[in-house]
C-alpha positions in Angstrom: 186.3 -7.0 -103.5 189.8 -5.4 -103.4 191.5 -5.1 -100.1 193.6 -1.9 -99.8 197.1 -2.5 -98.5 196.7 0.3 -96.0 193.7 -1.3 -94.4 195.4 -4.7 -94.3 198.4 -3.2 -92.5 196.2 -1.3 -90.0 194.3 -4.5 -89.1 197.5 -6.5 -88.9 199.1 -3.8 -86.6 196.0 -3.8 -84.4 196.0 -7.6 -84.1 199.7 -7.7 -83.3 199.4 -4.9 -80.7 196.5 -6.7 -79.1 198.5 -9.9 -78.9 201.5 -8.2 -77.4 200.0 -7.6 -73.9 199.0 -11.2 -73.1 202.3 -12.5 -74.4 204.2 -9.9 -72.4 202.2 -10.9 -69.3 203.7 -14.4 -69.8 207.2 -13.0 -70.1 207.1 -10.4 -67.3 207.7 -13.0 -64.6 211.2 -13.7 -65.9 212.4 -10.3 -67.1 212.2 -6.8 -65.5 209.5 -4.5 -67.0 212.1 -2.0 -68.3 214.1 -4.8 -70.1 211.0 -6.4 -71.6 209.7 -3.0 -72.9 213.1 -2.3 -74.4 213.3 -5.7 -76.0 209.8 -5.5 -77.4 210.4 -2.1 -78.9 213.9 -2.9 -80.2 212.4 -5.9 -82.0 209.6 -3.7 -83.4 212.2 -1.2 -84.6 214.2 -3.9 -86.3 211.1 -5.4 -87.9 210.0 -2.0 -89.2 213.6 -1.3 -90.5 213.5 -4.6 -92.5 210.0 -3.9 -93.8 211.1 -0.4 -94.9 214.1 -1.9 -96.7 212.0 -4.5 -98.5 209.4 -2.0 -99.6 212.1 0.4 -100.8 213.6 -2.3 -103.0 210.2 -3.3 -104.4 208.9 0.2 -104.9 209.3 2.4 -107.9 212.6 4.3 -107.4 211.2 7.4 -108.9 208.8 8.0 -106.0 210.1 10.6 -103.6 209.5 10.8 -99.9 209.0 14.0 -98.1 211.8 14.7 -95.6 211.1 15.5 -92.0 210.6 19.2 -91.5 212.1 21.1 -88.6 208.6 21.9 -87.4 207.9 18.2 -87.1 210.8 17.5 -84.7 209.0 18.5 -81.4 206.0 16.2 -82.3 208.3 13.4 -83.3 210.3 13.7 -80.1 207.2 13.8 -78.0 205.8 10.7 -79.8 209.1 8.9 -79.3 209.5 9.8 -75.6 205.9 9.1 -74.6 204.9 6.4 -77.0 208.2 4.7 -77.4 209.7 4.9 -73.9 207.4 6.0 -71.1 204.3 4.2 -72.3 205.8 0.8 -72.8 207.7 0.9 -69.5 204.5 1.9 -67.7 202.5 -0.8 -69.5 205.0 -3.5 -68.4 205.1 -2.1 -64.9 201.3 -2.3 -64.8 201.3 -5.9 -66.0 203.0 -7.0 -62.9 199.9 -6.3 -60.8 197.1 -6.4 -63.4 195.6 -9.3 -65.4 196.6 -9.1 -69.1 192.9 -9.2 -70.1 192.2 -6.0 -68.2 195.5 -4.3 -69.2 194.9 -4.9 -72.9 191.6 -3.0 -72.8 
């Protein structure tokens, strides 16, 4: 049985995302929610940047990537603002008053 890399990465991402909430609940007592959200997503960005760099080195150089189109920019901006800024801050804010087991659901 062959495991597709895309499926492996999707399961790994879901696992790490599920683990983030209980771990964040342990850290939220020492750090402000905004700072913790920023640190978590900065770490995520650095990890993705490193992963992208490694895969670019290992990939066939003749493969071309499609550039971001102008019509994609509003969707990208919305995903960044809501999913990368507002969502994490609200999650960390909610963890202050909610058990991690409930918040992760």
